[in-house]
N, C-alpha and C positions, 0 to 999 in steps of 0.2 A: 413387949418382948416378942421376937420372932421365933421361928422354928430352928434357925441355925445358931451356932455359938457366935458370940459377939465379934470375934476376929474375922468372921465371914459375913458380917452384916452388909458389906459393900456389894456382895453378889446375891443377896437374898431376894431382892425384888425380881430379878430375872431368873434365879435358880430355883426358888421355892416352888413355883408352879410345876416344875419338872421333878420334884421329889415324890414321885408316884411309886406306890408300893408294888405294883404288878407290871410285868413285862407287857401284858396286853394293854394296860392303860398307857404305858409309855409309848408303845407302838401307835395306838390310836391318836395320841397327842401329836406325835410326829406327822402322821398322815393328815391331820386336821390343820397343821401349821403351815404358814407361808414360808418361803425361803428366807425372807427378811427376818421373820421370827426365829427360825432355826439358826441363822447366822448370828443374830444378836445373842442368843443363848450360848452358842459355841464360843463366840469371841469374848464373852464375859467370863465364862466358867473355865474354859480350857487353860488359860494362863495360870489359873490358881489350882488346877486339878492335882498337881503333885503335892502341893501344900495341904489340900483337903484330904488326900489319901494318907499322907503322913500323919495328920491329925487323927483320922479314923483308926489307923494302925496303932496308935498309942493306947487304945482301949482293948480290953479283952473282948473278943468277938462274941463270947457267950453272955456278955453283960453290957451290951451297947445301950447307952442312953438314947432317948428318942431323937435328940439333936444329931447324933452320929448316924442313926438309921436314916434320917432325912438327908444328910449329906451323901451317904452311900447310894441312896435311891436316885439322887440327883446325878451322881457319877454314872450310874447305870444308864440313865437317860442320855448323858453326854456320849456314851459309847454308841448308842443308836443314832443320835443326831450327827455324830462325826462322819458316818458313812454318807449321809445325805449331803453334808456340806463339802466334804473333801473329795468324794468320789462321784456320786451320782448327780450332784447339782440339782436335785429335786427331792421332795419328801418321800416319794415312793421308789422302790427298786425298779429301775428301767426294764421295760419289756416283760413285765410279769402280769400285766392285765389285771384281772380281778383276783388273782391268786393271793392267798393270805396264809398266815401261820399263827396258830393260837397256842400259847404256852399253857401247860398244865402243872408245871412245877416251877418254883421260884427259888432264887438264892435265899439262903437263910439270913434274914436281917432282923 
């Protein structure tokens, strides 16, 4: 059994590695990924994102099972990756050099 509910088993192989609990981990993974890897993740998960979100919204946010937390963390990663795929066409923000941003607060998952 995987970390996602059975109805999302088809996206688990690509999506589960992106179900990271912290913004900093998601950002580091995006920076370390190739565009091909980012595009594969985006093209696999984005078409199912509304369905995933609807599934997550069917649970009380204060009592999410681990599988729902994993799905939401994957969706948080999708947001970060979407900028790289749709806008920048590269893993890092263009023209920012070595600049970085570290988060100290996370969404409650």
